[in-house]
N, C-alpha and C positions, 0 to 999 in steps of 0.2 A: 504493500498499499503506497504510496506518494502520497505525503504531507509538509503541508505550507505551516510552518512556525511561525507567529507571530507575537514576537513579546513588546506590553504596554512600556511606552518610554516615558511620559508623564498625561496629567490631564489637567486642565485648566478651565477654569470659570467653574459651573457647576456641574459636576459629572457628565464634562465633555473632553475629548481624547485632544490631544494637543496637538496645534498646529506643527508644530518645533518639527516634534520626534514623532511622533504616535501616526500622527497622519500621514506623512509620506510612507511608513512602513505598512498600513494599511493600504494606500493606495498602491502602492510598488505590489504587494503581495494581490491585490484585482486583477491585479493585467498580469500577472502569471498564473493566478489562476482561470480568467476566461483564456488562458491557452488549452485548457481540458485536459493537462496532463497531470493535474492532482486531485485526489480522493478526498481528501479531509483539509478543512484549516483549522487549525489548533489556536486560539487566544488565550495567554496565558497574561495574569495580573492580580493581584487582589488591591485590599482597599490601603494604602499605603501615606494619603495624606490626610492633613487636620477634617473636619467633619463641614467644614464653610466652603471646599473647595470639593471635597470626597465623601458620597458617602454609599454609592451603590460599588462594589469589585468591578476594574478596570478591565478584566477579562470578560466581563457580562457589557459593559457601555461598549468593549469592540465588537462584540458578538451582533448588540445592535445595530451596528455600524453597518457590517456585511450583510446583514440582511436588510437594511434600505437601502444595498449595495446588488441589491436582486437574487442572493449567496443562501439558500435552501438552508430552513434552518436545522436538520440533520445532516449536514455538510460540515455545521459547525462542531467544534470539538471545544467546550469552554472549561478553563482551569482559573481558578479565581481566591485563592488563598496565597498567594506568592507575595513576598516581598523584595525580592533580590533577585539577583540570576542565578544563585544556586538555587533558588526555592521555585521559578520557572523550570528550571532542571529537573529535579528531583518531582514535581506535582505531576508537570505533564507525564513523564514515563510514566508515574501512576496511574494517570487518566489515561491514557494507553492500553495500559496492562489492563486496568479495570475490563476494556472494553474489549477486551482479546485481539488489539493491532498489534503482532509481534512483529517486528526486525521491519518496522516500517522504513522506509530511506523520508528521512529528514530534510526540508531545504528549511534554513532560516533568516528568516527578513528583516532585519536591519543596519545601522551603523556598520560602519567597517569596524571599529574599536567594541563595539558589546560583541559584534560575532566573535570575536579572537575569547572574548571570556565565555561564551560559550559553548565555541568550540573545545576550551579548557575541558570546564567542566562536563560537555558529555565525554567528551575523552576518558573522565577519571571513572565514568561507567562502562569507560570500553563501546561504546557507541561515535559512528564514524557519522559525521553528518556535511550536508552541500550548506555554502553561505552565498547569500545575494544580500549583498551590501547596497545601501540604501546611503545616498551620498545626500551632504549638510553640510556648512560651515559650522565651523567652533573655534571657536580664540585657541590665544597661545598660552594662555592659565588650564581651560579644558583639555586642550590637547595633555599637557602636565599631567594633569588630573587620572584620563583616561592611561595613559601608560601607566601609571602607579595602581590604578585596579586591577592592570591586564597582568602588573609583576604580580599582586596581589592573589591574581587570579593562579597565576602559576607555581608558586606555592602553596597557595591552600586552592585547591582546584573544587573540593568540596563545600568549601565555606564553614568548614566544622570550628577553627579558631577563632581568635580575638576580635578581626575586623569585620570578618560574617556576621558574628552573634551581635555584637553593636550598632551595629545595620541595620539587623532587622529588629532589636529592640530598638531605637530611634523610631523607624518607622511603623512600626505595631501598631495598627489601628483595629478599632471592633465597628462593624454596623452596627447602625441604630437599634436595630433589630435584636443582637447576641447582647 
């Protein structure tokens, strides 16, 4: 089975996908989907921002966006608990296993630096992925931070050490119904 994996980058306004990073990923994934070469789209992301910005899991917001673009509900698999790249990978693998989707051919749709972090984390689980990179401009400071994040993923590909735990603790938000 061929799967497009689209992680959330950000949420802006009130439960809207960010036009800076998430929307370009979704648009590229939609373009790839329309080639007819994929069986499922997997969207991933939980609630990781304060309630004045986000009260709905990012994966659900992205699912709604893809459905508005005409993609059938049953073709979209939603992971909606993850708080970071490490959990994106772990929970997506759990979702695929739940659905008995074995040995999927995964194509990740995200920015180049984010794709390296995903690549390292999937590799730590023994899984190879394809990467379709989305281009966008970033500042020199963001470049430096991204290289730092890649280095952290290189030494801690499953996010079990200090930095991964601290980041998830900082991002841990609960939906209003919980």
